[in-house]
mmCIF file of the N, C-alpha and C atoms, coordinates in Angstrom:
data_MODEL
# 
_entry.id   MODEL 
# 
loop_
_atom_site.group_PDB 
_atom_site.id 
_atom_site.type_symbol 
_atom_site.label_atom_id 
_atom_site.label_alt_id 
_atom_site.label_comp_id 
_atom_site.label_asym_id 
_atom_site.label_entity_id 
_atom_site.label_seq_id 
_atom_site.pdbx_PDB_ins_code 
_atom_site.Cartn_x 
_atom_site.Cartn_y 
_atom_site.Cartn_z 
_atom_site.occupancy 
_atom_site.B_iso_or_equiv 
_atom_site.pdbx_formal_charge 
_atom_site.auth_seq_id 
_atom_site.auth_comp_id 
_atom_site.auth_asym_id 
_atom_site.auth_atom_id 
_atom_site.pdbx_PDB_model_num 
ATOM 1   N N  . MET A 1 1  ? 8.606  -19.632 -1.572 1.00 0.00 ? 1  MET A N  1 
ATOM 2   C CA . MET A 1 1  ? 9.953  -19.099 -1.644 1.00 0.00 ? 1  MET A CA 1 
ATOM 3   C C  . MET A 1 1  ? 10.810 -20.076 -2.450 1.00 0.00 ? 1  MET A C  1 
ATOM 4   N N  . ASN A 1 2  ? 11.516 -19.552 -3.439 1.00 0.00 ? 2  ASN A N  1 
ATOM 5   C CA . ASN A 1 2  ? 12.284 -20.476 -4.265 1.00 0.00 ? 2  ASN A CA 1 
ATOM 6   C C  . ASN A 1 2  ? 13.586 -20.907 -3.585 1.00 0.00 ? 2  ASN A C  1 
ATOM 7   N N  . ARG A 1 3  ? 14.207 -21.899 -4.159 1.00 0.00 ? 3  ARG A N  1 
ATOM 8   C CA . ARG A 1 3  ? 15.371 -22.552 -3.538 1.00 0.00 ? 3  ARG A CA 1 
ATOM 9   C C  . ARG A 1 3  ? 16.565 -21.613 -3.370 1.00 0.00 ? 3  ARG A C  1 
ATOM 10  N N  . SER A 1 4  ? 16.858 -20.803 -4.388 1.00 0.00 ? 4  SER A N  1 
ATOM 11  C CA . SER A 1 4  ? 18.031 -19.923 -4.312 1.00 0.00 ? 4  SER A CA 1 
ATOM 12  C C  . SER A 1 4  ? 17.856 -18.853 -3.242 1.00 0.00 ? 4  SER A C  1 
ATOM 13  N N  . THR A 1 5  ? 16.639 -18.360 -3.073 1.00 0.00 ? 5  THR A N  1 
ATOM 14  C CA . THR A 1 5  ? 16.381 -17.375 -2.026 1.00 0.00 ? 5  THR A CA 1 
ATOM 15  C C  . THR A 1 5  ? 16.590 -17.996 -0.658 1.00 0.00 ? 5  THR A C  1 
ATOM 16  N N  . MET A 1 6  ? 16.096 -19.207 -0.468 1.00 0.00 ? 6  MET A N  1 
ATOM 17  C CA . MET A 1 6  ? 16.246 -19.893 0.810  1.00 0.00 ? 6  MET A CA 1 
ATOM 18  C C  . MET A 1 6  ? 17.715 -20.170 1.100  1.00 0.00 ? 6  MET A C  1 
ATOM 19  N N  . MET A 1 7  ? 18.473 -20.594 0.098  1.00 0.00 ? 7  MET A N  1 
ATOM 20  C CA . MET A 1 7  ? 19.903 -20.856 0.275  1.00 0.00 ? 7  MET A CA 1 
ATOM 21  C C  . MET A 1 7  ? 20.645 -19.571 0.628  1.00 0.00 ? 7  MET A C  1 
ATOM 22  N N  . GLY A 1 8  ? 20.256 -18.475 0.020  1.00 0.00 ? 8  GLY A N  1 
ATOM 23  C CA . GLY A 1 8  ? 20.875 -17.184 0.321  1.00 0.00 ? 8  GLY A CA 1 
ATOM 24  C C  . GLY A 1 8  ? 20.605 -16.755 1.749  1.00 0.00 ? 8  GLY A C  1 
ATOM 25  N N  . LEU A 1 9  ? 19.380 -16.972 2.204  1.00 0.00 ? 9  LEU A N  1 
ATOM 26  C CA . LEU A 1 9  ? 19.031 -16.623 3.584  1.00 0.00 ? 9  LEU A CA 1 
ATOM 27  C C  . LEU A 1 9  ? 19.807 -17.470 4.585  1.00 0.00 ? 9  LEU A C  1 
ATOM 28  N N  . VAL A 1 10 ? 19.909 -18.758 4.315  1.00 0.00 ? 10 VAL A N  1 
ATOM 29  C CA . VAL A 1 10 ? 20.641 -19.654 5.211  1.00 0.00 ? 10 VAL A CA 1 
ATOM 30  C C  . VAL A 1 10 ? 22.123 -19.295 5.231  1.00 0.00 ? 10 VAL A C  1 
ATOM 31  N N  . THR A 1 11 ? 22.711 -19.057 4.063  1.00 0.00 ? 11 THR A N  1 
ATOM 32  C CA . THR A 1 11 ? 24.128 -18.709 3.980  1.00 0.00 ? 11 THR A CA 1 
ATOM 33  C C  . THR A 1 11 ? 24.399 -17.379 4.690  1.00 0.00 ? 11 THR A C  1 
ATOM 34  N N  . GLY A 1 12 ? 23.547 -16.405 4.460  1.00 0.00 ? 12 GLY A N  1 
ATOM 35  C CA . GLY A 1 12 ? 23.704 -15.104 5.111  1.00 0.00 ? 12 GLY A CA 1 
ATOM 36  C C  . GLY A 1 12 ? 23.580 -15.206 6.620  1.00 0.00 ? 12 GLY A C  1 
ATOM 37  N N  . SER A 1 13 ? 22.664 -16.028 7.074  1.00 0.00 ? 13 SER A N  1 
ATOM 38  C CA . SER A 1 13 ? 22.485 -16.218 8.516  1.00 0.00 ? 13 SER A CA 1 
ATOM 39  C C  . SER A 1 13 ? 23.711 -16.861 9.141  1.00 0.00 ? 13 SER A C  1 
ATOM 40  N N  . LEU A 1 14 ? 24.257 -17.869 8.483  1.00 0.00 ? 14 LEU A N  1 
ATOM 41  C CA . LEU A 1 14 ? 25.463 -18.525 9.002  1.00 0.00 ? 14 LEU A CA 1 
ATOM 42  C C  . LEU A 1 14 ? 26.658 -17.576 9.040  1.00 0.00 ? 14 LEU A C  1 
ATOM 43  N N  . LEU A 1 15 ? 26.818 -16.794 7.984  1.00 0.00 ? 15 LEU A N  1 
ATOM 44  C CA . LEU A 1 15 ? 27.915 -15.823 7.968  1.00 0.00 ? 15 LEU A CA 1 
ATOM 45  C C  . LEU A 1 15 ? 27.728 -14.770 9.055  1.00 0.00 ? 15 LEU A C  1 
ATOM 46  N N  . GLY A 1 16 ? 26.515 -14.294 9.214  1.00 0.00 ? 16 GLY A N  1 
ATOM 47  C CA . GLY A 1 16 ? 26.239 -13.298 10.250 1.00 0.00 ? 16 GLY A CA 1 
ATOM 48  C C  . GLY A 1 16 ? 26.498 -13.835 11.642 1.00 0.00 ? 16 GLY A C  1 
ATOM 49  N N  . ALA A 1 17 ? 26.104 -15.074 11.887 1.00 0.00 ? 17 ALA A N  1 
ATOM 50  C CA . ALA A 1 17 ? 26.335 -15.683 13.198 1.00 0.00 ? 17 ALA A CA 1 
ATOM 51  C C  . ALA A 1 17 ? 27.826 -15.860 13.462 1.00 0.00 ? 17 ALA A C  1 
ATOM 52  N N  . THR A 1 18 ? 28.568 -16.256 12.438 1.00 0.00 ? 18 THR A N  1 
ATOM 53  C CA . THR A 1 18 ? 30.011 -16.456 12.588 1.00 0.00 ? 18 THR A CA 1 
ATOM 54  C C  . THR A 1 18 ? 30.718 -15.137 12.891 1.00 0.00 ? 18 THR A C  1 
ATOM 55  N N  . VAL A 1 19 ? 30.387 -14.104 12.148 1.00 0.00 ? 19 VAL A N  1 
ATOM 56  C CA . VAL A 1 19 ? 30.997 -12.793 12.372 1.00 0.00 ? 19 VAL A CA 1 
ATOM 57  C C  . VAL A 1 19 ? 30.595 -12.245 13.744 1.00 0.00 ? 19 VAL A C  1 
ATOM 58  N N  . GLY A 1 20 ? 29.351 -12.465 14.126 1.00 0.00 ? 20 GLY A N  1 
ATOM 59  C CA . GLY A 1 20 ? 28.885 -12.013 15.434 1.00 0.00 ? 20 GLY A CA 1 
ATOM 60  C C  . GLY A 1 20 ? 29.612 -12.690 16.578 1.00 0.00 ? 20 GLY A C  1 
ATOM 61  N N  . LEU A 1 21 ? 29.851 -13.990 16.458 1.00 0.00 ? 21 LEU A N  1 
ATOM 62  C CA . LEU A 1 21 ? 30.590 -14.715 17.500 1.00 0.00 ? 21 LEU A CA 1 
ATOM 63  C C  . LEU A 1 21 ? 32.030 -14.235 17.579 1.00 0.00 ? 21 LEU A C  1 
ATOM 64  N N  . TYR A 1 22 ? 32.640 -13.982 16.434 1.00 0.00 ? 22 TYR A N  1 
ATOM 65  C CA . TYR A 1 22 ? 34.013 -13.474 16.434 1.00 0.00 ? 22 TYR A CA 1 
ATOM 66  C C  . TYR A 1 22 ? 34.069 -12.097 17.104 1.00 0.00 ? 22 TYR A C  1 
ATOM 67  N N  . ALA A 1 23 ? 33.126 -11.233 16.753 1.00 0.00 ? 23 ALA A N  1 
ATOM 68  C CA . ALA A 1 23 ? 33.105 -9.891  17.339 1.00 0.00 ? 23 ALA A CA 1 
ATOM 69  C C  . ALA A 1 23 ? 32.893 -9.969  18.848 1.00 0.00 ? 23 ALA A C  1 
ATOM 70  N N  . ALA A 1 24 ? 32.008 -10.852 19.280 1.00 0.00 ? 24 ALA A N  1 
ATOM 71  C CA . ALA A 1 24 ? 31.747 -10.994 20.710 1.00 0.00 ? 24 ALA A CA 1 
ATOM 72  C C  . ALA A 1 24 ? 32.976 -11.500 21.452 1.00 0.00 ? 24 ALA A C  1 
ATOM 73  N N  . SER A 1 25 ? 33.757 -12.344 20.809 1.00 0.00 ? 25 SER A N  1 
ATOM 74  C CA . SER A 1 25 ? 34.949 -12.867 21.472 1.00 0.00 ? 25 SER A CA 1 
ATOM 75  C C  . SER A 1 25 ? 36.021 -11.787 21.639 1.00 0.00 ? 25 SER A C  1 
ATOM 76  N N  . GLN A 1 26 ? 35.960 -10.744 20.824 1.00 0.00 ? 26 GLN A N  1 
ATOM 77  C CA . GLN A 1 26 ? 36.931 -9.658  20.906 1.00 0.00 ? 26 GLN A CA 1 
ATOM 78  C C  . GLN A 1 26 ? 36.496 -8.544  21.863 1.00 0.00 ? 26 GLN A C  1 
ATOM 79  N N  . MET A 1 27 ? 35.268 -8.606  22.374 1.00 0.00 ? 27 MET A N  1 
ATOM 80  C CA . MET A 1 27 ? 34.742 -7.563  23.256 1.00 0.00 ? 27 MET A CA 1 
ATOM 81  C C  . MET A 1 27 ? 35.168 -7.783  24.701 1.00 0.00 ? 27 MET A C  1 
ATOM 82  N N  . SER A 1 28 ? 35.119 -6.699  25.447 1.00 0.00 ? 28 SER A N  1 
ATOM 83  C CA . SER A 1 28 ? 35.317 -6.811  26.887 1.00 0.00 ? 28 SER A CA 1 
ATOM 84  C C  . SER A 1 28 ? 34.031 -7.390  27.487 1.00 0.00 ? 28 SER A C  1 
ATOM 85  N N  . PRO A 1 29 ? 34.103 -7.969  28.690 1.00 0.00 ? 29 PRO A N  1 
ATOM 86  C CA . PRO A 1 29 ? 32.891 -8.537  29.299 1.00 0.00 ? 29 PRO A CA 1 
ATOM 87  C C  . PRO A 1 29 ? 31.751 -7.522  29.449 1.00 0.00 ? 29 PRO A C  1 
ATOM 88  N N  . ARG A 1 30 ? 32.092 -6.296  29.751 1.00 0.00 ? 30 ARG A N  1 
ATOM 89  C CA . ARG A 1 30 ? 31.068 -5.257  29.911 1.00 0.00 ? 30 ARG A CA 1 
ATOM 90  C C  . ARG A 1 30 ? 30.359 -4.977  28.587 1.00 0.00 ? 30 ARG A C  1 
ATOM 91  N N  . ASP A 1 31 ? 31.130 -4.839  27.509 1.00 0.00 ? 31 ASP A N  1 
ATOM 92  C CA . ASP A 1 31 ? 30.548 -4.597  26.191 1.00 0.00 ? 31 ASP A CA 1 
ATOM 93  C C  . ASP A 1 31 ? 29.730 -5.794  25.718 1.00 0.00 ? 31 ASP A C  1 
ATOM 94  N N  . ARG A 1 32 ? 30.210 -7.000  26.021 1.00 0.00 ? 32 ARG A N  1 
ATOM 95  C CA . ARG A 1 32 ? 29.502 -8.222  25.634 1.00 0.00 ? 32 ARG A CA 1 
ATOM 96  C C  . ARG A 1 32 ? 28.128 -8.270  26.298 1.00 0.00 ? 32 ARG A C  1 
ATOM 97  N N  . LYS A 1 33 ? 28.075 -7.916  27.574 1.00 0.00 ? 33 LYS A N  1 
ATOM 98  C CA . LYS A 1 33 ? 26.809 -7.932  28.315 1.00 0.00 ? 33 LYS A CA 1 
ATOM 99  C C  . LYS A 1 33 ? 25.834 -6.909  27.730 1.00 0.00 ? 33 LYS A C  1 
ATOM 100 N N  . LYS A 1 34 ? 26.348 -5.732  27.388 1.00 0.00 ? 34 LYS A N  1 
ATOM 101 C CA . LYS A 1 34 ? 25.514 -4.685  26.801 1.00 0.00 ? 34 LYS A CA 1 
ATOM 102 C C  . LYS A 1 34 ? 24.966 -5.116  25.437 1.00 0.00 ? 34 LYS A C  1 
ATOM 103 N N  . ALA A 1 35 ? 25.823 -5.728  24.615 1.00 0.00 ? 35 ALA A N  1 
ATOM 104 C CA . ALA A 1 35 ? 25.394 -6.184  23.294 1.00 0.00 ? 35 ALA A CA 1 
ATOM 105 C C  . ALA A 1 35 ? 24.359 -7.296  23.413 1.00 0.00 ? 35 ALA A C  1 
ATOM 106 N N  . LEU A 1 36 ? 24.541 -8.207  24.366 1.00 0.00 ? 36 LEU A N  1 
ATOM 107 C CA . LEU A 1 36 ? 23.593 -9.293  24.566 1.00 0.00 ? 36 LEU A CA 1 
ATOM 108 C C  . LEU A 1 36 ? 22.227 -8.763  24.970 1.00 0.00 ? 36 LEU A C  1 
ATOM 109 N N  . LYS A 1 37 ? 22.223 -7.766  25.827 1.00 0.00 ? 37 LYS A N  1 
ATOM 110 C CA . LYS A 1 37 ? 20.967 -7.165  26.266 1.00 0.00 ? 37 LYS A CA 1 
ATOM 111 C C  . LYS A 1 37 ? 20.230 -6.517  25.089 1.00 0.00 ? 37 LYS A C  1 
ATOM 112 N N  . THR A 1 38 ? 20.978 -5.802  24.249 1.00 0.00 ? 38 THR A N  1 
ATOM 113 C CA . THR A 1 38 ? 20.384 -5.169  23.071 1.00 0.00 ? 38 THR A CA 1 
ATOM 114 C C  . THR A 1 38 ? 19.849 -6.210  22.098 1.00 0.00 ? 38 THR A C  1 
ATOM 115 N N  . THR A 1 39 ? 20.607 -7.285  21.901 1.00 0.00 ? 39 THR A N  1 
ATOM 116 C CA . THR A 1 39 ? 20.190 -8.345  20.989 1.00 0.00 ? 39 THR A CA 1 
ATOM 117 C C  . THR A 1 39 ? 18.921 -9.024  21.473 1.00 0.00 ? 39 THR A C  1 
ATOM 118 N N  . LYS A 1 40 ? 18.838 -9.293  22.769 1.00 0.00 ? 40 LYS A N  1 
ATOM 119 C CA . LYS A 1 40 ? 17.627 -9.916  23.319 1.00 0.00 ? 40 LYS A CA 1 
ATOM 120 C C  . LYS A 1 40 ? 16.414 -9.029  23.089 1.00 0.00 ? 40 LYS A C  1 
ATOM 121 N N  . ARG A 1 41 ? 16.587 -7.731  23.269 1.00 0.00 ? 41 ARG A N  1 
ATOM 122 C CA . ARG A 1 41 ? 15.483 -6.792  23.076 1.00 0.00 ? 41 ARG A CA 1 
ATOM 123 C C  . ARG A 1 41 ? 15.041 -6.781  21.614 1.00 0.00 ? 41 ARG A C  1 
ATOM 124 N N  . MET A 1 42 ? 15.997 -6.770  20.681 1.00 0.00 ? 42 MET A N  1 
ATOM 125 C CA . MET A 1 42 ? 15.662 -6.760  19.253 1.00 0.00 ? 42 MET A CA 1 
ATOM 126 C C  . MET A 1 42 ? 14.960 -8.052  18.839 1.00 0.00 ? 42 MET A C  1 
ATOM 127 N N  . LEU A 1 43 ? 15.453 -9.203  19.323 1.00 0.00 ? 43 LEU A N  1 
ATOM 128 C CA . LEU A 1 43 ? 14.825 -10.476 18.971 1.00 0.00 ? 43 LEU A CA 1 
ATOM 129 C C  . LEU A 1 43 ? 13.404 -10.565 19.515 1.00 0.00 ? 43 LEU A C  1 
ATOM 130 N N  . SER A 1 44 ? 13.206 -10.043 20.706 1.00 0.00 ? 44 SER A N  1 
ATOM 131 C CA . SER A 1 44 ? 11.873 -10.050 21.295 1.00 0.00 ? 44 SER A CA 1 
ATOM 132 C C  . SER A 1 44 ? 10.904 -9.225  20.452 1.00 0.00 ? 44 SER A C  1 
ATOM 133 N N  . LYS A 1 45 ? 11.340 -8.045  20.028 1.00 0.00 ? 45 LYS A N  1 
ATOM 134 C CA . LYS A 1 45 ? 10.482 -7.190  19.194 1.00 0.00 ? 45 LYS A CA 1 
ATOM 135 C C  . LYS A 1 45 ? 10.207 -7.837  17.842 1.00 0.00 ? 45 LYS A C  1 
ATOM 136 N N  . ALA A 1 46 ? 11.252 -8.437  17.239 1.00 0.00 ? 46 ALA A N  1 
ATOM 137 C CA . ALA A 1 46 ? 11.081 -9.074  15.934 1.00 0.00 ? 46 ALA A CA 1 
ATOM 138 C C  . ALA A 1 46 ? 10.108 -10.248 16.025 1.00 0.00 ? 46 ALA A C  1 
ATOM 139 N N  . THR A 1 47 ? 10.228 -11.037 17.084 1.00 0.00 ? 47 THR A N  1 
ATOM 140 C CA . THR A 1 47 ? 9.339  -12.182 17.261 1.00 0.00 ? 47 THR A CA 1 
ATOM 141 C C  . THR A 1 47 ? 7.895  -11.726 17.448 1.00 0.00 ? 47 THR A C  1 
ATOM 142 N N  . SER A 1 48 ? 7.703  -10.692 18.249 1.00 0.00 ? 48 SER A N  1 
ATOM 143 C CA . SER A 1 48 ? 6.335  -10.218 18.461 1.00 0.00 ? 48 SER A CA 1 
ATOM 144 C C  . SER A 1 48 ? 5.747  -9.646  17.176 1.00 0.00 ? 48 SER A C  1 
ATOM 145 N N  . ASN A 1 49 ? 6.561  -8.989  16.349 1.00 0.00 ? 49 ASN A N  1 
ATOM 146 C CA . ASN A 1 49 ? 6.086  -8.484  15.071 1.00 0.00 ? 49 ASN A CA 1 
ATOM 147 C C  . ASN A 1 49 ? 5.704  -9.628  14.133 1.00 0.00 ? 49 ASN A C  1 
ATOM 148 N N  . MET A 1 50 ? 6.519  -10.678 14.101 1.00 0.00 ? 50 MET A N  1 
ATOM 149 C CA . MET A 1 50 ? 6.214  -11.823 13.234 1.00 0.00 ? 50 MET A CA 1 
ATOM 150 C C  . MET A 1 50 ? 4.963  -12.540 13.701 1.00 0.00 ? 50 MET A C  1 
ATOM 151 N N  . LEU A 1 51 ? 4.803  -12.661 15.015 1.00 0.00 ? 51 LEU A N  1 
ATOM 152 C CA . LEU A 1 51 ? 3.592  -13.287 15.526 1.00 0.00 ? 51 LEU A CA 1 
ATOM 153 C C  . LEU A 1 51 ? 2.367  -12.465 15.177 1.00 0.00 ? 51 LEU A C  1 
ATOM 154 N N  . GLY A 1 52 ? 2.500  -11.152 15.220 1.00 0.00 ? 52 GLY A N  1 
ATOM 155 C CA . GLY A 1 52 ? 1.409  -10.259 14.858 1.00 0.00 ? 52 GLY A CA 1 
ATOM 156 C C  . GLY A 1 52 ? 1.020  -10.366 13.401 1.00 0.00 ? 52 GLY A C  1 
ATOM 157 N N  . MET A 1 53 ? 1.990  -10.648 12.536 1.00 0.00 ? 53 MET A N  1 
ATOM 158 C CA . MET A 1 53 ? 1.720  -10.775 11.098 1.00 0.00 ? 53 MET A CA 1 
ATOM 159 C C  . MET A 1 53 ? 1.270  -12.180 10.741 1.00 0.00 ? 53 MET A C  1 
ATOM 160 N N  . GLY A 1 54 ? 1.327  -13.114 11.686 1.00 0.00 ? 54 GLY A N  1 
ATOM 161 C CA . GLY A 1 54 ? 0.864  -14.463 11.432 1.00 0.00 ? 54 GLY A CA 1 
ATOM 162 C C  . GLY A 1 54 ? 1.896  -15.335 10.719 1.00 0.00 ? 54 GLY A C  1 
ATOM 163 N N  . ILE A 1 55 ? 3.188  -14.999 10.846 1.00 0.00 ? 55 ILE A N  1 
ATOM 164 C CA . ILE A 1 55 ? 4.222  -15.806 10.178 1.00 0.00 ? 55 ILE A CA 1 
ATOM 165 C C  . ILE A 1 55 ? 4.412  -17.132 10.890 1.00 0.00 ? 55 ILE A C  1 
ATOM 166 N N  . PHE A 1 56 ? 4.333  -17.113 12.216 1.00 0.00 ? 56 PHE A N  1 
ATOM 167 C CA . PHE A 1 56 ? 4.512  -18.351 12.992 1.00 0.00 ? 56 PHE A CA 1 
ATOM 168 C C  . PHE A 1 56 ? 3.177  -18.899 13.398 1.00 0.00 ? 56 PHE A C  1 
# 
């Protein structure tokens, strides 16, 4: 993977995390809990897919 692609991925990840934290701070506690549950489920599926493909 070349340097510019890696920098783009890192920058995009940081921006996404920042926007996500801001959005979460504006949510009600009930909505925050629901979003966290959905996020955990998505991360679990993504991790299992990556492990299946041999990325990690």
